[in-house]
TISE-590402 format. One record per residue (C-alpha): x, y negated, z; residue number from 1; residue in three letters. Coordinates in pm, whole numbers, always signed. Example, Ala and Ser with C-alpha at 12.3 -4.5 7.8 and 13.67 -1.06 7.14 Angstrom:
! TISE-590402
ATOM east north up i aa
ATOM +1230 +450 +780 1 ALA;
ATOM +1367 +106 +714 2 SER;
This chain:
! TISE-590402
ATOM east north up i aa
ATOM +10659 +3685 +5439 1 MET;
ATOM +10613 +3316 +5354 2 THR;
ATOM +10523 +3188 +5008 3 ARG;
ATOM +10870 +3034 +4985 4 HIS;
ATOM +11030 +3373 +5054 5 GLU;
ATOM +10799 +3532 +4798 6 SER;
ATOM +10904 +3271 +4540 7 ARG;
ATOM +11267 +3350 +4616 8 GLU;
ATOM +11196 +3717 +4545 9 LEU;
ATOM +11026 +3622 +4217 10 ALA;
ATOM +11327 +3404 +4133 11 PHE;
ATOM +11562 +3697 +4201 12 ILE;
ATOM +11357 +3923 +3972 13 LEU;
ATOM +11352 +3662 +3695 14 ILE;
ATOM +11726 +3598 +3740 15 PHE;
ATOM +11810 +3969 +3737 16 GLU;
ATOM +11597 +4025 +3428 17 LYS;
ATOM +11808 +3768 +3241 18 SER;
ATOM +12097 +4016 +3260 19 PHE;
ATOM +11893 +4319 +3154 20 GLN;
ATOM +11717 +4267 +2822 21 ASP;
ATOM +11657 +4639 +2778 22 ASP;
ATOM +11461 +4675 +3105 23 VAL;
ATOM +11107 +4552 +3158 24 THR;
ATOM +11014 +4349 +3464 25 VAL;
ATOM +10798 +4637 +3581 26 ILE;
ATOM +11093 +4878 +3556 27 GLU;
ATOM +11310 +4628 +3740 28 LEU;
ATOM +11054 +4597 +4021 29 ILE;
ATOM +11009 +4973 +4046 30 GLU;
ATOM +11384 +5028 +4061 31 SER;
ATOM +11431 +4760 +4327 32 ALA;
ATOM +11149 +4906 +4536 33 LEU;
ATOM +11282 +5260 +4500 34 GLU;
ATOM +11631 +5153 +4609 35 LEU;
ATOM +11479 +4943 +4889 36 GLU;
ATOM +11650 +4631 +4754 37 LEU;
ATOM +11323 +4448 +4733 38 PHE;
ATOM +11028 +4457 +4975 39 PRO;
ATOM +10688 +4516 +4818 40 ALA;
ATOM +10539 +4173 +4755 41 ASN;
ATOM +10241 +4134 +4524 42 ALA;
ATOM +10277 +3756 +4493 43 PHE;
ATOM +10642 +3777 +4381 44 ALA;
ATOM +10578 +4071 +4150 45 GLU;
ATOM +10280 +3902 +3983 46 ASN;
ATOM +10469 +3577 +3940 47 LEU;
ATOM +10770 +3750 +3782 48 ALA;
ATOM +10543 +3952 +3552 49 ARG;
ATOM +10344 +3646 +3451 50 LYS;
ATOM +10667 +3456 +3376 51 ALA;
ATOM +10788 +3731 +3142 52 TYR;
ATOM +10448 +3791 +2987 53 ASP;
ATOM +10450 +3422 +2887 54 ASN;
ATOM +10824 +3377 +2840 55 LEU;
ATOM +10807 +3236 +2489 56 GLU;
ATOM +10570 +2955 +2591 57 GLU;
ATOM +10760 +2887 +2914 58 ILE;
ATOM +11098 +2869 +2741 59 ASP;
ATOM +10954 +2645 +2469 60 ARG;
ATOM +10828 +2402 +2736 61 LEU;
ATOM +11163 +2408 +2913 62 ILE;
ATOM +11364 +2356 +2595 63 ASP;
ATOM +11139 +2073 +2475 64 GLU;
ATOM +11196 +1885 +2800 65 ASN;
ATOM +11570 +1914 +2841 66 LEU;
ATOM +11712 +1563 +2829 67 VAL;
ATOM +12073 +1533 +2708 68 ARG;
ATOM +12123 +1906 +2766 69 TRP;
ATOM +12101 +2207 +2542 70 SER;
ATOM +11952 +2536 +2654 71 ALA;
ATOM +12299 +2689 +2632 72 LYS;
ATOM +12435 +2452 +2899 73 ARG;
ATOM +12188 +2562 +3165 74 ILE;
ATOM +12308 +2831 +3404 75 SER;
ATOM +12112 +3152 +3436 76 ARG;
ATOM +12018 +3059 +3792 77 ALA;
ATOM +11879 +2721 +3683 78 SER;
ATOM +11697 +2879 +3389 79 ARG;
ATOM +11538 +3133 +3627 80 ALA;
ATOM +11424 +2856 +3862 81 VAL;
ATOM +11277 +2663 +3569 82 LEU;
ATOM +11102 +2973 +3434 83 ARG;
ATOM +10949 +3046 +3773 84 LEU;
ATOM +10833 +2690 +3826 85 SER;
ATOM +10701 +2625 +3476 86 VAL;
ATOM +10505 +2949 +3511 87 CYS;
ATOM +10348 +2811 +3827 88 GLU;
ATOM +10279 +2476 +3661 89 LEU;
ATOM +10100 +2657 +3380 90 LEU;
ATOM +9905 +2918 +3573 91 PHE;
ATOM +9876 +2812 +3939 92 SER;
ATOM +9653 +2513 +3877 93 THR;
ATOM +9528 +2514 +4238 94 ASP;
ATOM +9880 +2445 +4367 95 LEU;
ATOM +9992 +2081 +4390 96 PRO;
ATOM +10268 +1980 +4147 97 VAL;
ATOM +10474 +1840 +4433 98 GLY;
ATOM +10478 +2177 +4608 99 VAL;
ATOM +10590 +2358 +4292 100 ILE;
ATOM +10868 +2109 +4225 101 ILE;
ATOM +10983 +2100 +4589 102 ASN;
ATOM +10999 +2480 +4602 103 GLU;
ATOM +11203 +2483 +4281 104 ALA;
ATOM +11445 +2224 +4414 105 VAL;
ATOM +11494 +2418 +4739 106 GLU;
ATOM +11560 +2744 +4553 107 ILE;
ATOM +11801 +2564 +4318 108 ALA;
ATOM +11990 +2414 +4612 109 LYS;
ATOM +12035 +2764 +4754 110 LYS;
ATOM +12121 +2954 +4434 111 TYR;
ATOM +12257 +2689 +4198 112 ALA;
ATOM +12416 +2350 +4264 113 THR;
ATOM +12293 +2020 +4403 114 LYS;
ATOM +12328 +1866 +4056 115 GLU;
ATOM +12122 +2151 +3910 116 ASP;
ATOM +11853 +2086 +4171 117 ALA;
ATOM +11829 +1719 +4068 118 SER;
ATOM +11815 +1810 +3701 119 TYR;
ATOM +11549 +2075 +3762 120 ILE;
ATOM +11344 +1818 +3952 121 ASN;
ATOM +11348 +1586 +3649 122 GLY;
ATOM +11268 +1856 +3395 123 VAL;
ATOM +10976 +1985 +3599 124 LEU;
ATOM +10837 +1635 +3656 125 ALA;
ATOM +10845 +1579 +3279 126 THR;
ATOM +10679 +1915 +3208 127 VAL;
ATOM +10409 +1843 +3467 128 ALA;
ATOM +10334 +1506 +3306 129 LYS;
ATOM +10308 +1663 +2961 130 LYS;
ATOM +10076 +1930 +3099 131 LEU;
ATOM +9873 +1652 +3262 132 ASP;
ATOM +9900 +1813 +3605 133 ARG;
């Protein structure tokens, strides 16, 4: 499985978790594996866990960098892409910023809208600058 496919799986976990506040990410992963809805993938699982372990910080960074938008206007799919990518910006310091942003844009194009993809690109570029990446 490619890294892109693994990121898509992490995105799906993060997206699904946004609908299930009463379930932990670990429970969500275990359930998906048990039902064979999700192939075992350590990279995706670790990324989804890390995103939710640091959700408060990640959401704060996202919300601080929304330009002319409120957090309530962002779709769940776009929020999940942003959470995934900001997590990588924060914790995958060996990965180039351009790769993280490009991956986010590609996932957004597939699961959200073209306009969302452009907006996500701008938000992530701003977050990366503030993080001095």
